[in-house]
C-alpha positions as CSV (number, residue, x, y, z in Angstrom):
1,X,38.9,-160.1,168.2
2,X,35.4,-161.1,169.6
3,X,33.7,-163.5,167.6
4,X,30.7,-161.2,167.0
5,X,33.2,-159.5,164.9
6,X,34.8,-162.7,162.9
7,X,36.0,-161.4,158.9
8,X,34.2,-164.6,158.1
9,X,30.9,-163.4,159.5
10,X,28.4,-162.8,156.5
11,X,27.3,-160.3,159.0
12,X,30.3,-158.5,159.6
13,X,29.1,-156.3,156.5
14,X,25.4,-156.3,157.1
15,X,24.2,-156.4,160.5
16,X,21.8,-153.6,161.3
17,X,20.1,-152.1,164.2
18,X,17.4,-154.8,165.5
19,X,14.4,-154.9,163.2
20,X,10.4,-154.1,164.4
21,X,9.6,-156.7,162.3
22,X,6.6,-158.4,163.6
23,X,5.9,-162.2,164.1
24,X,5.2,-164.3,161.6
25,X,2.7,-166.8,161.1
26,X,3.3,-170.1,163.0
27,X,4.7,-173.4,160.6
28,X,4.1,-176.8,161.7
29,X,6.7,-178.8,163.1
30,X,9.0,-180.7,160.8
31,X,8.8,-184.2,160.2
32,X,10.9,-186.3,162.5
33,X,14.1,-187.3,161.2
34,X,17.9,-186.8,161.4
35,X,19.9,-185.9,158.6
36,X,24.1,-185.6,158.6
37,X,26.2,-183.3,155.7
38,X,29.2,-181.8,154.3
39,X,29.6,-178.3,153.1
40,X,32.6,-176.7,151.5
41,X,33.0,-172.8,151.8
42,X,34.8,-171.1,149.0
43,X,35.9,-167.6,149.0
44,X,36.7,-166.0,145.9
45,X,36.6,-169.5,144.5
46,X,39.3,-170.9,146.7
47,X,38.4,-173.6,148.9
48,X,38.3,-171.8,152.4
49,X,36.8,-174.4,155.2
50,X,33.8,-176.8,155.3
51,X,31.2,-177.6,157.6
52,X,29.7,-180.7,158.7
53,X,25.7,-180.4,159.9
54,X,23.5,-182.2,161.7
55,X,19.9,-181.4,161.7
56,X,17.1,-183.4,164.2
57,X,13.8,-182.9,163.4
58,X,11.8,-184.3,166.7
59,X,8.0,-183.9,167.8
60,X,9.5,-180.8,170.0
61,X,11.1,-178.8,167.4
62,X,14.1,-178.9,165.4
63,X,17.8,-178.8,166.5
64,X,21.0,-177.7,164.1
65,X,24.5,-178.5,165.2
66,X,28.1,-178.6,163.1
67,X,31.5,-178.1,163.7
68,X,33.8,-176.8,161.1
69,X,36.9,-174.8,160.4
70,X,37.7,-171.7,158.3
71,X,40.9,-170.2,157.4
72,X,42.0,-166.6,157.2
73,X,43.9,-163.9,158.9
74,X,42.9,-165.3,162.1
75,X,41.6,-169.1,161.4
76,X,38.1,-169.8,163.1
77,X,37.5,-173.3,164.4
78,X,33.9,-174.4,165.9
79,X,34.2,-177.2,167.6
80,X,30.9,-177.3,168.3
81,X,27.5,-174.9,167.1
82,X,24.2,-175.4,168.2
83,X,20.6,-173.9,167.3
84,X,17.3,-175.0,169.1
85,X,14.3,-174.0,168.1
86,X,10.4,-175.2,169.7
87,X,7.5,-176.5,167.4
88,X,6.5,-172.5,166.1
89,X,10.0,-172.0,165.1
90,X,10.5,-169.7,168.4
91,X,14.9,-170.4,169.4
92,X,15.2,-172.4,172.2
93,X,19.1,-171.9,173.0
94,X,22.2,-171.3,171.1
95,X,25.2,-172.6,172.2
96,X,29.1,-171.5,170.8
97,X,32.1,-173.5,171.2
98,X,35.0,-172.3,169.4
99,X,38.3,-170.4,169.1
100,X,39.1,-167.2,166.6
101,X,42.6,-166.9,165.8
102,X,43.8,-169.2,169.2
103,X,41.2,-167.0,171.5
104,X,38.8,-169.4,172.9
105,X,35.1,-168.7,172.8
106,X,32.2,-170.2,174.8
107,X,29.0,-168.6,174.8
108,X,25.4,-169.9,175.6
109,X,22.4,-168.1,174.6
110,X,18.7,-168.5,175.8
111,X,15.5,-166.7,174.6
112,X,13.0,-166.2,177.4
113,X,10.0,-163.8,177.0
114,X,10.8,-161.4,174.0
115,X,14.9,-161.5,174.8
116,X,18.5,-162.4,174.0
117,X,20.3,-163.4,177.3
118,X,24.0,-164.5,176.2
119,X,26.4,-165.8,178.8
120,X,30.1,-166.9,178.5
121,X,33.6,-166.1,177.3
122,X,34.7,-164.2,174.0
123,X,38.5,-164.4,173.5
124,X,39.3,-163.8,177.1
125,X,36.4,-161.4,177.8
126,X,33.2,-161.9,180.0
127,X,29.8,-162.0,178.5
128,X,26.6,-161.1,180.1
129,X,24.3,-159.4,177.8
130,X,20.5,-159.2,177.7
131,X,18.9,-158.0,173.9
132,X,15.1,-157.5,173.4
133,X,14.4,-159.6,170.2
134,X,10.9,-159.7,168.0
135,X,9.3,-163.1,168.3
136,X,10.5,-166.2,166.4
137,X,13.5,-164.3,165.2
138,X,15.8,-166.4,163.5
139,X,19.1,-167.4,164.6
140,X,22.4,-166.6,162.2
141,X,25.6,-167.1,164.1
142,X,28.2,-165.3,161.9
143,X,30.5,-168.3,162.6
144,X,27.9,-171.2,161.6
145,X,26.1,-171.2,157.9
146,X,24.8,-174.5,159.0
147,X,22.4,-172.9,160.4
148,X,20.6,-170.8,157.5
149,X,18.6,-174.0,157.7
150,X,16.2,-172.8,159.7
151,X,15.6,-170.2,157.6
152,X,14.9,-172.6,154.1
153,X,12.6,-175.1,156.2
154,X,10.4,-172.2,156.9
155,X,10.9,-170.3,153.7
156,X,9.3,-173.4,151.8
157,X,6.1,-173.4,154.0
158,X,3.4,-171.5,152.4
159,X,3.0,-169.4,155.8
160,X,6.6,-168.4,156.0
161,X,6.3,-167.9,152.3
162,X,3.9,-165.3,152.7
163,X,6.0,-163.7,155.7
164,X,8.9,-161.3,153.6
165,X,11.2,-160.0,156.5
166,X,12.2,-162.1,158.9
167,X,14.1,-160.6,162.4
168,X,17.8,-162.4,162.9
169,X,19.8,-162.5,165.9
170,X,23.2,-162.9,165.2
171,X,25.1,-163.1,168.7
172,X,25.0,-160.4,171.8
173,X,24.5,-156.7,170.6
174,X,24.3,-157.8,167.2
175,X,20.3,-158.2,165.5
176,X,19.7,-157.3,161.9
177,X,16.6,-157.9,159.6
178,X,16.9,-159.5,156.3
179,X,14.1,-159.4,153.7
180,X,13.0,-161.7,150.5
181,X,13.2,-159.9,147.5
182,X,13.0,-162.6,145.0
183,X,12.5,-166.4,144.9
184,X,12.4,-168.8,142.1
185,X,11.9,-172.7,141.4
186,X,15.6,-173.4,139.5
187,X,17.6,-177.0,138.3
188,X,20.3,-177.8,139.4
189,X,22.6,-179.8,137.1
190,X,25.3,-182.5,138.4
191,X,26.9,-184.1,135.6
192,X,24.0,-185.2,132.8
193,X,21.3,-185.4,136.2
194,X,19.3,-182.3,137.0
195,X,16.9,-181.9,140.1
196,X,14.8,-179.1,141.3
197,X,16.0,-176.8,143.8
198,X,14.3,-173.0,145.3
199,X,16.8,-169.9,145.5
200,X,15.3,-167.0,147.5
201,X,16.9,-164.0,147.2
202,X,17.8,-161.7,150.6
203,X,18.5,-158.1,150.8
204,X,20.7,-156.8,154.0
205,X,21.0,-153.1,154.5
206,X,24.5,-152.7,157.0
207,X,27.6,-150.2,157.6
208,X,29.1,-151.0,154.1
209,X,25.6,-150.7,151.8
210,X,23.5,-152.8,150.7
211,X,24.0,-156.7,149.9
212,X,22.6,-159.7,148.4
213,X,22.5,-163.1,149.9
214,X,21.5,-166.1,147.8
215,X,19.8,-169.2,149.8
216,X,19.3,-172.1,147.8
217,X,16.8,-175.2,149.0
218,X,15.5,-178.2,148.1
219,X,11.8,-179.1,148.1
220,X,11.9,-180.5,151.5
221,X,13.6,-176.9,153.2
222,X,17.1,-178.8,153.1
223,X,20.0,-176.2,152.7
224,X,22.0,-176.5,149.8
225,X,24.1,-173.3,149.2
226,X,24.6,-170.1,150.7
227,X,26.1,-167.2,148.2
228,X,27.2,-163.9,149.3
229,X,28.1,-162.2,145.6
230,X,29.3,-159.1,147.5
231,X,32.0,-160.7,149.6
232,X,32.5,-163.7,147.1
233,X,31.6,-166.4,149.8
234,X,29.9,-169.4,148.4
235,X,28.7,-172.7,150.8
236,X,27.8,-175.6,148.7
237,X,26.9,-179.2,149.6
238,X,29.5,-181.5,149.3
239,X,27.8,-183.4,146.6
240,X,27.1,-180.1,144.3
241,X,30.5,-178.0,145.1
242,X,32.3,-180.1,141.9
243,X,33.3,-178.2,138.7
244,X,30.4,-180.5,137.1
245,X,27.5,-178.7,138.7
246,X,25.5,-175.9,138.1
247,X,22.3,-173.6,138.9
248,X,19.7,-173.9,135.9
249,X,18.3,-170.6,136.5
250,X,16.3,-170.1,133.3
251,X,16.0,-171.9,130.1
252,X,15.1,-171.1,127.2
253,X,13.2,-173.5,124.4
254,X,16.3,-173.7,122.0
255,X,19.0,-173.2,124.7
256,X,22.2,-175.4,123.8
257,X,24.7,-176.2,126.7
258,X,28.3,-175.9,125.2
259,X,32.1,-176.2,126.8
260,X,34.6,-173.9,124.9
261,X,38.0,-173.2,125.5
262,X,39.6,-170.1,127.2
263,X,42.8,-169.4,128.5
264,X,44.2,-172.5,129.7
265,X,40.3,-173.8,131.1
266,X,37.0,-174.2,129.4
267,X,34.2,-172.2,129.8
268,X,30.6,-173.7,130.5
269,X,28.0,-171.6,128.1
270,X,24.7,-171.5,126.1
271,X,23.5,-171.1,122.9
272,X,20.6,-169.8,122.5
273,X,19.2,-169.9,118.6
274,X,16.5,-168.7,116.6
275,X,13.3,-170.7,116.4
276,X,13.8,-171.5,113.2
277,X,16.8,-170.9,110.0
278,X,18.5,-172.2,107.1
279,X,20.2,-175.1,107.2
280,X,23.6,-173.3,105.2
281,X,23.0,-170.1,107.0
282,X,25.9,-168.0,108.7
283,X,24.2,-166.4,111.6
284,X,25.0,-163.0,113.3
285,X,25.8,-163.5,117.1
286,X,25.8,-162.1,120.6
287,X,27.6,-162.4,123.4
288,X,26.2,-161.1,126.9
289,X,28.3,-160.4,129.8
290,X,26.8,-160.3,133.3
291,X,27.2,-157.2,136.2
292,X,29.6,-157.8,139.3
293,X,26.4,-159.9,141.7
294,X,26.2,-162.4,138.9
295,X,28.8,-165.2,138.5
296,X,26.3,-168.0,136.4
297,X,25.5,-167.7,132.9
298,X,21.9,-166.6,133.6
299,X,23.1,-163.2,135.3
300,X,20.4,-163.2,138.2
301,X,19.7,-160.3,140.0
302,X,16.9,-159.2,141.7
303,X,15.8,-162.8,141.1
304,X,15.4,-161.8,137.4
305,X,17.5,-163.6,135.3
306,X,18.5,-160.6,133.0
307,X,20.3,-162.6,130.4
308,X,18.9,-165.2,130.7
309,X,15.7,-163.6,129.4
310,X,17.8,-161.4,127.4
311,X,19.2,-163.9,125.2
312,X,15.7,-165.3,124.2
313,X,14.7,-161.9,123.3
314,X,17.8,-161.7,121.0
315,X,17.4,-165.4,119.3
316,X,13.7,-164.5,118.8
317,X,15.1,-161.5,116.3
318,X,17.2,-163.8,114.3
319,X,20.2,-163.8,116.1
320,X,22.2,-167.0,118.4
321,X,23.0,-165.7,121.7
322,X,25.7,-166.7,124.0
323,X,25.6,-166.6,127.7
324,X,28.5,-168.4,129.9
325,X,29.7,-168.9,133.5
326,X,32.3,-166.8,135.1
327,X,36.0,-168.1,135.5
328,X,35.8,-170.4,138.8
329,X,32.2,-170.3,138.8
330,X,29.4,-172.8,137.4
331,X,30.7,-175.3,134.6
332,X,34.4,-173.0,134.0
333,X,37.3,-173.8,135.0
334,X,40.0,-171.1,135.8
335,X,40.6,-169.1,139.4
336,X,37.9,-166.9,140.7
337,X,40.3,-165.7,143.0
338,X,42.8,-164.2,140.7
339,X,40.3,-163.3,138.2
340,X,40.0,-159.2,137.3
341,X,37.8,-157.2,135.0
342,X,40.0,-157.5,132.3
343,X,40.2,-161.2,132.6
344,X,36.7,-161.2,132.5
345,X,37.3,-158.6,129.0
346,X,39.5,-161.6,127.8
347,X,37.3,-164.6,128.7
348,X,34.3,-162.5,126.4
349,X,37.2,-162.5,123.8
350,X,38.0,-166.2,123.9
351,X,34.1,-166.7,123.1
352,X,34.0,-164.1,120.3
353,X,37.1,-166.0,119.2
354,X,35.3,-169.3,119.5
355,X,32.5,-168.3,117.6
356,X,34.3,-166.9,114.5
357,X,35.8,-170.3,113.8
358,X,32.2,-172.0,113.6
359,X,30.8,-172.6,109.9
360,X,27.3,-171.2,111.3
361,X,28.0,-168.0,112.5
362,X,29.3,-164.9,110.7
363,X,32.6,-164.1,112.2
364,X,32.0,-160.3,111.1
365,X,28.8,-159.9,112.6
366,X,29.5,-160.7,116.6
367,X,28.4,-158.4,118.9
368,X,29.1,-157.8,122.9
369,X,26.5,-156.8,125.2
370,X,26.8,-155.9,129.2
371,X,25.0,-155.1,131.9
372,X,26.4,-153.2,134.7
373,X,29.9,-153.8,135.6
374,X,29.2,-156.3,132.5
375,X,29.3,-153.3,130.2
376,X,32.6,-152.2,131.5
377,X,33.9,-155.6,130.1
378,X,32.2,-155.5,126.9
379,X,34.0,-152.0,126.3
380,X,37.2,-153.2,127.1
381,X,37.2,-156.4,125.2
382,X,35.9,-153.8,122.0
383,X,39.1,-152.2,122.5
384,X,41.3,-155.4,122.2
385,X,39.2,-156.9,119.5
386,X,38.7,-155.2,116.0
387,X,36.4,-158.5,115.0
388,X,33.7,-157.4,117.6
389,X,31.2,-155.4,115.5
390,X,29.3,-153.6,117.7
391,X,29.4,-153.2,121.9
392,X,25.9,-152.7,123.4
393,X,26.1,-151.4,127.3
394,X,23.3,-151.6,129.7
395,X,23.0,-149.5,132.6
396,X,26.8,-148.9,132.5
397,X,28.3,-146.5,135.2
398,X,29.9,-143.5,133.9
399,X,32.4,-142.7,137.0
400,X,35.5,-144.4,138.1
401,X,35.1,-147.4,140.4
402,X,35.9,-145.9,143.2
403,X,33.7,-143.1,142.5
404,X,31.1,-145.8,141.8
405,X,31.6,-147.5,145.3
406,X,31.2,-144.5,147.4
407,X,28.0,-143.5,145.4
408,X,26.4,-146.6,146.0
409,X,27.3,-146.4,149.7
410,X,26.0,-142.6,150.2
411,X,22.7,-144.1,148.4
412,X,22.2,-146.8,150.8
413,X,23.0,-144.7,153.8
414,X,20.7,-142.3,152.8
415,X,17.9,-144.8,153.3
416,X,19.2,-145.9,156.9
417,X,18.5,-144.7,160.2
418,X,22.5,-143.4,160.8
419,X,23.5,-140.5,162.3
420,X,25.2,-138.0,160.1
421,X,28.5,-138.0,161.7
422,X,28.4,-142.2,161.3
423,X,27.4,-141.2,157.7
424,X,30.4,-139.1,157.6
425,X,32.7,-141.7,159.0
426,X,31.7,-144.5,157.0
427,X,32.3,-142.7,153.8
428,X,35.5,-141.4,154.8
429,X,36.9,-145.0,156.1
430,X,35.5,-146.2,152.1
431,X,37.7,-144.1,150.7
432,X,40.5,-144.6,152.6
433,X,40.2,-148.7,151.9
434,X,39.8,-147.4,147.9
435,X,42.7,-145.2,147.8
436,X,44.6,-148.1,149.8
437,X,43.7,-150.6,147.2
438,X,44.6,-148.6,144.3
439,X,47.7,-146.9,145.3
440,X,49.1,-149.7,147.6
441,X,49.7,-147.7,150.5
442,X,48.0,-146.9,153.6
443,X,46.7,-150.6,154.4
444,X,48.8,-149.8,158.2
445,X,46.5,-147.4,159.0
446,X,43.4,-149.9,158.2
447,X,42.7,-153.1,160.2
448,X,44.2,-156.5,158.7
449,X,41.0,-157.8,158.1
450,X,39.7,-155.2,156.0
451,X,43.3,-155.9,153.6
452,X,42.5,-159.8,153.9
453,X,38.9,-158.9,152.2
454,X,39.6,-155.8,149.8
455,X,43.0,-156.2,148.4
456,X,41.8,-159.1,145.5
457,X,42.6,-158.5,141.7
458,X,38.8,-158.1,141.2
459,X,38.5,-155.0,143.4
460,X,42.0,-153.4,142.2
461,X,40.8,-153.6,139.0
462,X,36.9,-152.4,139.7
463,X,38.6,-149.3,141.5
464,X,40.8,-148.7,139.1
465,X,38.8,-149.1,135.8
466,X,38.1,-145.4,134.1
467,X,35.2,-146.0,131.6
468,X,35.5,-142.5,130.0
469,X,39.4,-143.4,129.3
470,X,38.1,-146.8,127.6
471,X,35.0,-145.2,125.9
472,X,37.9,-143.2,123.7
473,X,39.0,-146.4,122.5
474,X,36.1,-148.1,121.5
475,X,35.9,-147.4,117.7
476,X,32.7,-149.7,116.6
477,X,29.2,-149.0,116.5
478,X,28.2,-148.2,120.1
479,X,24.2,-148.3,121.9
480,X,23.8,-147.2,125.3
481,X,20.5,-148.0,126.9
482,X,19.5,-147.1,130.1
483,X,16.3,-147.7,132.1
484,X,15.0,-144.3,133.6
485,X,13.8,-145.4,137.1
486,X,17.1,-147.2,137.7
487,X,17.8,-146.8,141.2
488,X,20.9,-148.7,141.6
489,X,23.0,-147.0,138.7
490,X,21.2,-143.6,138.1
491,X,20.2,-142.5,134.7
492,X,22.3,-139.8,135.2
493,X,24.9,-142.2,134.2
494,X,24.2,-142.6,130.2
495,X,24.2,-138.9,130.1
496,X,27.8,-138.5,131.2
497,X,28.4,-141.6,128.5
498,X,26.6,-140.6,126.2
499,X,28.8,-137.2,125.8
500,X,31.7,-138.9,126.6
501,X,31.2,-141.3,123.8
502,X,30.1,-138.7,121.3
503,X,32.3,-135.9,122.0
504,X,35.4,-137.6,122.8
505,X,34.8,-141.2,121.4
506,X,36.4,-142.9,118.0
507,X,32.9,-144.8,117.3
508,X,31.5,-142.6,114.3
509,X,27.6,-144.5,115.4
510,X,26.4,-143.6,118.9
511,X,22.7,-144.2,120.2
512,X,21.6,-143.3,123.3
513,X,18.5,-144.5,124.9
514,X,16.7,-144.1,127.7
515,X,13.8,-146.0,128.3
516,X,10.8,-144.9,130.7
517,X,9.3,-146.9,133.5
518,X,12.0,-149.6,133.9
519,X,14.6,-149.9,136.9
520,X,18.3,-151.9,136.8
521,X,16.8,-155.2,136.7
522,X,15.5,-153.8,132.8
523,X,11.6,-154.8,134.4
524,X,8.5,-152.6,134.3
525,X,8.9,-150.4,137.5
526,X,7.2,-148.2,139.8
527,X,9.6,-146.2,142.1
528,X,12.9,-148.7,140.9
529,X,14.3,-148.7,144.4
530,X,15.8,-152.4,145.7
531,X,13.1,-152.3,148.0
532,X,10.5,-152.9,145.1
533,X,12.3,-155.7,144.1
534,X,10.0,-158.8,145.8
535,X,6.9,-156.5,144.7
536,X,7.4,-156.7,140.9
537,X,4.3,-158.5,139.6
538,X,6.3,-158.7,136.3
539,X,9.9,-159.9,135.7
540,X,9.8,-160.4,132.0
541,X,12.4,-158.2,130.2
542,X,10.4,-154.7,129.5
543,X,9.7,-154.9,125.7
544,X,10.9,-151.6,124.9
545,X,14.5,-152.3,125.9
546,X,14.3,-155.7,123.9
547,X,12.9,-153.9,121.0
548,X,15.6,-151.0,121.2
549,X,18.2,-154.0,121.6
550,X,17.3,-156.1,118.8
551,X,16.4,-152.9,116.6
552,X,19.7,-151.2,116.5
553,X,21.6,-154.6,116.2
554,X,19.3,-155.5,112.9
555,X,20.7,-152.4,111.3
556,X,24.6,-152.1,112.5
557,X,24.7,-155.5,111.7
558,X,22.7,-154.9,107.8
559,X,25.6,-152.1,107.2
560,X,28.4,-154.8,107.8
561,X,27.4,-157.2,104.8
């Protein structure tokens, strides 16, 4: 399989036709110096490989080189990868010596006069390809994560920050574009020490739909981490790849970091307390669950720390809010690669039981609140534990996981310049993948690499989940909240969930709230589309959303006393 189709390529799912993005403002040359760093590659929480990367800055430009190895259905060995840039970040050359599944690859690309000229051998096949390329494209080879430092060094400069879209060269016949949809300054905690990091959320529209890549850097632009939630890929600098490290995305004044026991491992969590409380008072508590795109406790989606901000709003209303890192991520133990939606519900139950044993928490007034797929886990947890007093579902899908994946893909394809026949083919392929994952049959008709990516406990549980069936078994008071401008999970899902809960469910108290002018991130918006996220001027959660939740929780908990 040619290197441009390697299963480890982020771009395998994301590469699109060459972008027409225009040139960006030039940036100053980096200060002279040479640094070498190691990176660990994780897939679904398990170590899958490593890279050793060297970055050298001179008066003439920047050279990023490295070597590494990735394990998979076909091992990837990178003996040498090197990308060279000029002073203005115009690509000068790219060289690769590697093997994929034992097949040798030797490629050299030069970039004369707005073109990319690639020559060499790719697993026995001769390559001699010339592609048109926008000026100052970023070179991101699909087997060399270290190349992202060219992007992070530009992003931390004022000139590059003003440019929100980057043309990208992946390899011969493979170009794309990435767009910055969010940027924030966060803190990384390693043991008891913390330091500032810059986090950039990048969006890609590709053959299998829209995906998000999170890139982290320090203030100098040095690459710290590359995170691809949809593929469950995490590339972290070695000193940050320990279980004692986590990114502090957002904090409230009354946050308290805690560690609590789960099923044979610990969960890293944060309690957010009301600003004032009586010394002997037992407070009601709310457990927050993030959607599939967010692995760590603050629930960052589209650059907005949804759970972090929601925790603060809930604490302001007099409740204790708890958010936690998913198993295998941040400061939580356990194995992410074997975790399912049911396991996420079990971890939520571990938090509920831990809260119930505390003297400062009222064990009879504990609610679970979930966002998107996190709402599914919240519903599932409620069916397993009667001590959960209330459930809040935010922006939850109303169809099965299989139907949901196809709905997402259709939405993205409708907004891409893709021929109708190709759209049909992509939907048909995804349908066959979904069927194989759920039934275990039909894999022989699909590429082996597809099974490696898709046949996981998490994806199996996601596709098989039917919120309608689970909703019928929820007995607790239930609040369904949805933004009317939600483009990721359209508000029509709210109507269907409400009808199921009210007509078929066992809950005797079901309330449905649609909030005007609010998107999937629960922030005020104009269109609600993902492409709007980068231009949002107000990244605070809508007061209409938080007021609806807090008012309902107050009224519901009052009835429990």
